[in-house]
DRENZA-876743 format. One record per atom (N, C-alpha, C): atom name; x, y, z. Coordinates in pm, 1 decimal, always signed. Layout:
<rs>
[r CA; [X; Y; Z]],
...
</rs>
This chain:
<rs>
[r N; [-4895.9; -6021.7; +504.5]],
[r CA; [-4804.2; -5857.6; +520.0]],
[r C; [-4932.6; -5772.6; +558.3]],
[r N; [-4931.1; -5762.8; +670.5]],
[r CA; [-4971.6; -5600.9; +657.0]],
[r C; [-4850.5; -5466.5; +679.7]],
[r N; [-4926.5; -5342.4; +556.3]],
[r CA; [-4879.3; -5233.0; +551.6]],
[r C; [-4904.2; -5175.6; +663.8]],
[r N; [-4771.9; -5091.1; +642.9]],
[r CA; [-4801.4; -4947.6; +702.7]],
[r C; [-4820.2; -4847.0; +625.9]],
[r N; [-4956.7; -4757.8; +679.4]],
[r CA; [-4947.3; -4612.8; +592.2]],
[r C; [-4960.3; -4465.3; +720.7]],
[r N; [-4845.2; -4396.6; +664.2]],
[r CA; [-4793.5; -4295.1; +769.8]],
[r C; [-4879.5; -4194.3; +662.3]],
[r N; [-4952.9; -4120.0; +771.6]],
[r CA; [-4974.5; -3957.4; +728.7]],
[r C; [-4929.7; -3831.5; +776.1]],
[r N; [-4827.0; -3829.3; +744.4]],
[r CA; [-4721.0; -3656.2; +842.4]],
[r C; [-4805.4; -3571.8; +783.0]],
[r N; [-4755.8; -3521.4; +882.7]],
[r CA; [-4864.0; -3289.4; +775.5]],
[r C; [-4733.5; -3238.1; +837.4]],
[r N; [-4722.7; -3149.3; +742.2]],
[r CA; [-4635.8; -3057.7; +763.1]],
[r C; [-4710.7; -2904.5; +751.7]],
[r N; [-4621.6; -2825.6; +807.7]],
[r CA; [-4725.5; -2708.1; +846.2]],
[r C; [-4525.7; -2611.8; +851.0]],
[r N; [-4559.6; -2545.3; +707.8]],
[r CA; [-4431.2; -2388.3; +715.5]],
[r C; [-4466.3; -2314.1; +744.0]],
[r N; [-4360.3; -2233.0; +829.2]],
[r CA; [-4454.5; -2098.5; +847.7]],
[r C; [-4453.1; -2006.4; +748.5]],
[r N; [-4527.6; -1914.4; +745.0]],
[r CA; [-4623.4; -1815.2; +601.5]],
[r C; [-4462.2; -1763.3; +560.9]],
[r N; [-4363.0; -1736.4; +586.8]],
[r CA; [-4281.9; -1660.8; +512.2]],
[r C; [-4161.4; -1842.8; +478.1]],
[r N; [-4199.2; -1924.8; +486.1]],
[r CA; [-4110.3; -2061.3; +454.7]],
[r C; [-4169.4; -2105.7; +335.2]],
[r N; [-4266.1; -2090.0; +273.0]],
[r CA; [-4381.3; -2212.2; +239.6]],
[r C; [-4297.1; -2225.1; +94.4]],
[r N; [-4265.1; -2119.7; +9.9]],
[r CA; [-4164.7; -2238.9; -111.6]],
[r C; [-4044.6; -2244.4; -16.2]],
[r N; [-4008.9; -2235.4; +6.4]],
[r CA; [-3869.9; -2313.7; +84.0]],
[r C; [-3911.7; -2510.4; +126.7]],
[r N; [-4001.3; -2505.2; +217.5]],
[r CA; [-4041.2; -2596.6; +285.6]],
[r C; [-4134.5; -2672.2; +133.2]],
[r N; [-4172.0; -2688.0; +91.5]],
[r CA; [-4219.6; -2738.6; -85.0]],
[r C; [-4118.2; -2782.6; -170.0]],
[r N; [-4011.2; -2679.0; -153.6]],
[r CA; [-3933.5; -2697.9; -205.1]],
[r C; [-3841.5; -2890.7; -193.3]],
[r N; [-3811.0; -2850.9; -54.8]],
[r CA; [-3725.5; -2989.7; +9.1]],
[r C; [-3780.6; -3095.4; +44.4]],
[r N; [-3973.8; -2995.3; +19.5]],
[r CA; [-4027.9; -3186.3; +75.4]],
[r C; [-4101.2; -3212.8; -95.9]],
[r N; [-4021.1; -3181.4; -259.8]],
[r CA; [-4066.7; -3245.7; -356.7]],
[r C; [-3861.0; -3314.5; -370.0]],
[r N; [-3796.9; -3250.0; -306.9]],
[r CA; [-3733.9; -3336.9; -332.8]],
[r C; [-3669.1; -3477.6; -258.7]],
[r N; [-3709.3; -3484.9; -209.8]],
[r CA; [-3732.7; -3616.4; -151.3]],
[r C; [-3868.6; -3693.4; -194.2]],
[r N; [-3938.5; -3671.1; -332.1]],
[r CA; [-4023.6; -3781.3; -391.2]],
[r C; [-3963.3; -3901.8; -479.3]],
[r N; [-3942.1; -3871.6; -588.4]],
[r CA; [-3837.1; -3906.8; -638.6]],
[r C; [-3696.2; -4031.5; -533.2]],
[r N; [-3670.1; -3979.7; -544.9]],
[r CA; [-3546.1; -4101.1; -393.0]],
[r C; [-3581.3; -4142.1; -326.6]],
[r N; [-3729.2; -4121.5; -268.4]],
[r CA; [-3775.5; -4198.6; -145.5]],
[r C; [-3906.0; -4302.4; -215.8]],
[r N; [-3898.5; -4265.4; -382.1]],
[r CA; [-4037.8; -4369.2; -384.3]],
[r C; [-3962.4; -4448.5; -481.8]],
[r N; [-3795.9; -4421.8; -494.7]],
[r CA; [-3713.3; -4564.4; -527.2]],
[r C; [-3686.4; -4660.5; -354.4]],
[r N; [-3676.1; -4620.7; -316.1]],
[r CA; [-3678.9; -4761.7; -179.0]],
[r C; [-3756.8; -4840.8; -203.6]],
[r N; [-3653.4; -4898.4; -208.7]],
[r CA; [-3713.9; -5106.1; -91.9]],
[r C; [-3761.5; -5061.1; -15.5]],
[r N; [-3899.9; -5116.3; -72.7]],
[r CA; [-4056.7; -5123.9; +112.9]],
[r C; [-4167.7; -5039.6; +1.3]],
[r N; [-4110.1; -4878.3; -41.8]],
[r CA; [-4224.0; -4779.4; -87.0]],
[r C; [-4296.8; -4859.4; -180.7]],
[r N; [-4446.8; -4864.1; -167.8]],
[r CA; [-4555.1; -4888.2; -195.0]],
[r C; [-4548.8; -4743.4; -236.4]],
[r N; [-4648.5; -4570.0; -195.2]],
[r CA; [-4678.3; -4540.6; -291.0]],
[r C; [-4657.4; -4364.8; -176.3]],
[r N; [-4602.3; -4248.6; -219.6]],
[r CA; [-4498.7; -4176.8; -196.5]],
[r C; [-4588.4; -4011.1; -187.7]],
[r N; [-4667.0; -3948.6; -125.6]],
[r CA; [-4776.7; -3873.4; -266.5]],
[r C; [-4811.1; -3814.8; -159.0]],
[r N; [-4747.6; -3650.4; -211.2]],
[r CA; [-4743.0; -3546.2; -122.5]],
[r C; [-4902.1; -3403.7; -179.8]],
[r N; [-4864.2; -3426.2; -102.7]],
[r CA; [-5057.2; -3319.5; -82.4]],
[r C; [-5088.8; -3169.6; -11.4]],
[r N; [-5106.7; -3049.8; -83.1]],
[r CA; [-5081.0; -2957.9; -28.5]],
[r C; [-5187.3; -2881.0; -49.7]],
[r N; [-5241.6; -2792.7; +66.9]],
[r CA; [-5392.1; -2780.9; +131.3]],
[r C; [-5434.7; -2641.4; +66.6]],
[r N; [-5536.4; -2645.1; -59.5]],
[r CA; [-5611.2; -2575.0; -152.3]],
[r C; [-5602.3; -2425.2; -30.5]],
[r N; [-5688.3; -2409.4; +81.4]],
[r CA; [-5725.1; -2318.2; +144.1]],
[r C; [-5633.5; -2294.6; +264.6]],
[r N; [-5546.3; -2295.4; +221.2]],
[r CA; [-5402.7; -2321.5; +339.3]],
[r C; [-5209.7; -2346.0; +313.0]],
[r N; [-5157.5; -2290.5; +201.0]],
[r CA; [-5098.7; -2358.6; +114.1]],
[r C; [-4927.5; -2378.5; +195.7]],
[r N; [-4956.0; -2389.7; +324.3]],
[r CA; [-4856.7; -2338.2; +406.7]],
[r C; [-4887.0; -2548.7; +462.0]],
[r N; [-4935.9; -2641.5; +432.6]],
[r CA; [-5047.3; -2668.2; +488.6]],
[r C; [-4976.7; -2763.4; +402.3]],
[r N; [-4870.1; -2822.1; +402.5]],
[r CA; [-4860.0; -3029.8; +328.1]],
[r C; [-4856.9; -3141.7; +384.9]],
[r N; [-4938.9; -3252.2; +398.5]],
[r CA; [-4928.7; -3374.8; +357.8]],
[r C; [-4850.5; -3457.0; +326.0]],
[r N; [-4793.5; -3619.7; +401.1]],
[r CA; [-4789.4; -3717.0; +294.5]],
[r C; [-4802.7; -3844.9; +307.5]],
[r N; [-4832.0; -3889.1; +197.9]],
[r CA; [-5000.0; -4032.4; +261.7]],
[r C; [-4833.6; -4106.3; +149.8]],
[r N; [-4887.8; -4197.4; +263.0]],
[r CA; [-4750.0; -4300.8; +254.7]],
[r C; [-4797.8; -4404.3; +252.7]],
[r N; [-4756.1; -4516.3; +173.8]],
[r CA; [-4797.4; -4676.7; +205.9]],
[r C; [-4649.8; -4733.7; +214.4]],
[r N; [-4591.3; -4847.6; +273.3]],
[r CA; [-4491.8; -4902.9; +344.7]],
[r C; [-4510.8; -5079.4; +308.9]],
[r N; [-4449.1; -5151.5; +294.8]],
[r CA; [-4478.2; -5270.7; +296.6]],
[r C; [-4385.1; -5356.7; +407.7]],
[r N; [-4358.6; -5262.0; +495.1]],
[r CA; [-4358.3; -5282.9; +703.7]],
[r C; [-4300.1; -5135.1; +673.8]],
[r N; [-4253.7; -5114.9; +850.4]],
[r CA; [-4274.4; -5118.1; +968.8]],
[r C; [-4108.5; -5061.6; +1021.9]],
[r N; [-4039.6; -5176.3; +952.9]],
[r CA; [-3927.0; -5195.7; +992.4]],
[r C; [-3800.4; -5073.8; +795.8]],
[r N; [-3892.6; -5101.7; +749.7]],
[r CA; [-3847.5; -5046.7; +608.9]],
[r C; [-3846.1; -4944.5; +623.4]],
[r N; [-4001.4; -4817.4; +713.0]],
[r CA; [-3976.1; -4726.4; +671.0]],
[r C; [-3943.0; -4694.4; +703.4]],
[r N; [-3883.6; -4730.8; +872.2]],
[r CA; [-3758.6; -4710.5; +966.0]],
[r C; [-3603.9; -4694.9; +833.8]],
[r N; [-3568.9; -4737.5; +795.5]],
[r CA; [-3485.6; -4757.9; +723.1]],
[r C; [-3498.6; -4649.9; +615.1]],
[r N; [-3581.4; -4578.6; +586.9]],
[r CA; [-3643.2; -4466.7; +545.6]],
[r C; [-3602.4; -4378.3; +648.2]],
[r N; [-3645.1; -4330.7; +721.4]],
[r CA; [-3663.8; -4264.1; +832.2]],
[r C; [-3499.2; -4225.5; +798.9]],
[r N; [-3416.0; -4349.7; +792.5]],
[r CA; [-3276.3; -4279.8; +900.6]],
[r C; [-3204.9; -4295.3; +773.1]],
[r N; [-3303.7; -4223.6; +603.1]],
[r CA; [-3207.3; -4239.1; +527.4]],
[r C; [-3122.0; -4050.2; +514.2]],
[r N; [-2937.5; -4014.5; +454.1]],
[r CA; [-2947.5; -3853.7; +428.8]],
[r C; [-2991.4; -3802.6; +334.4]],
[r N; [-3095.8; -3824.3; +241.5]],
[r CA; [-3172.1; -3716.5; +261.2]],
[r C; [-3318.8; -3678.6; +333.2]],
[r N; [-3344.4; -3773.4; +408.6]],
[r CA; [-3440.1; -3755.0; +547.6]],
[r C; [-3353.2; -3585.2; +632.2]],
[r N; [-3194.5; -3624.9; +678.8]],
[r CA; [-3127.7; -3623.0; +684.6]],
[r C; [-3090.8; -3427.2; +617.5]],
[r N; [-3069.2; -3456.7; +552.8]],
[r CA; [-3068.8; -3299.3; +467.1]],
[r C; [-3167.1; -3234.5; +487.5]],
[r N; [-3316.6; -3286.5; +399.7]],
[r CA; [-3380.3; -3217.9; +474.1]],
[r C; [-3487.4; -3129.3; +538.6]],
[r N; [-3401.1; -3221.9; +633.7]],
[r CA; [-3435.4; -3197.6; +774.9]],
[r C; [-3319.3; -3060.0; +806.8]],
[r N; [-3230.4; -3066.8; +793.0]],
[r CA; [-3112.6; -2972.7; +787.2]],
[r C; [-3126.5; -2827.5; +752.5]],
[r N; [-3221.7; -2911.9; +615.4]],
[r CA; [-3253.4; -2719.0; +508.6]],
[r C; [-3380.5; -2661.8; +556.4]],
[r N; [-3400.7; -2696.8; +616.2]],
[r CA; [-3620.7; -2656.0; +659.4]],
[r C; [-3574.9; -2673.3; +821.6]],
[r N; [-3486.4; -2601.2; +898.7]],
[r CA; [-3534.2; -2586.9; +1013.6]],
[r C; [-3520.9; -2481.6; +1046.5]],
[r N; [-3556.6; -2450.1; +1119.7]],
[r CA; [-3646.7; -2357.8; +1170.8]],
[r C; [-3714.5; -2307.6; +1019.8]],
[r N; [-3786.0; -2340.0; +970.1]],
[r CA; [-3855.4; -2316.2; +887.2]],
[r C; [-4031.0; -2378.6; +873.1]],
[r N; [-3996.1; -2487.1; +936.7]],
[r CA; [-4157.1; -2550.1; +1037.8]],
[r C; [-4196.4; -2554.1; +1104.2]],
[r N; [-4314.7; -2456.3; +1145.2]],
[r CA; [-4410.9; -2455.1; +1249.1]],
[r C; [-4493.6; -2549.3; +1337.6]],
[r N; [-4480.1; -2652.1; +1211.9]],
[r CA; [-4577.1; -2755.4; +1327.7]],
[r C; [-4589.8; -2864.9; +1223.8]],
[r N; [-4496.8; -2993.9; +1267.9]],
[r CA; [-4527.6; -3157.1; +1246.1]],
[r C; [-4601.4; -3259.2; +1329.8]],
[r N; [-4640.9; -3363.7; +1251.9]],
[r CA; [-4748.7; -3469.2; +1332.7]],
[r C; [-4698.0; -3559.0; +1222.1]],
[r N; [-4652.9; -3686.5; +1308.7]],
[r CA; [-4645.2; -3799.4; +1165.0]],
[r C; [-4815.3; -3961.8; +1311.6]],
[r N; [-4809.8; -3960.3; +1142.3]],
[r CA; [-4878.9; -4068.8; +1234.9]],
[r C; [-4885.4; -4200.9; +1161.6]],
[r N; [-4836.7; -4326.4; +1197.2]],
[r CA; [-4883.1; -4429.1; +1160.4]],
[r C; [-4956.6; -4476.8; +1219.9]],
[r N; [-5002.3; -4553.1; +1061.0]],
[r CA; [-5135.3; -4643.5; +1061.7]],
[r C; [-5154.6; -4734.3; +976.2]],
[r N; [-5288.1; -4889.3; +1056.2]],
[r CA; [-5294.9; -4966.4; +983.2]],
[r C; [-5398.9; -4994.0; +907.4]],
[r N; [-5418.9; -4997.0; +763.9]],
[r CA; [-5572.3; -5050.6; +700.4]],
[r C; [-5667.2; -5151.4; +792.1]],
[r N; [-5784.0; -5079.9; +802.0]],
[r CA; [-5855.0; -5179.7; +911.9]],
[r C; [-5950.9; -5266.9; +833.7]],
[r N; [-5987.7; -5148.5; +748.7]],
[r CA; [-6096.8; -5256.0; +648.4]],
[r C; [-6060.2; -5156.0; +444.8]],
</rs>
């Protein structure tokens, strides 16, 4: 089975860093308990505290998509509407 790696970069508006961080932290425990979640690790840039990055590994793309459809992700989106300046997501596969 080929696992799926997700790298998600979230850049908060400078006046909303604390809000975005608090909402991101709420996602960790519930997501780590989801079927297929291997790891779900949140990072914060040492020089730019507005830049957060999730490094995730999932057993399959289908299980990750189930995660993306969960209510806690919708709640996060609603809570941070207008607070995130930039969001990028990359689906990746280990090759070596």
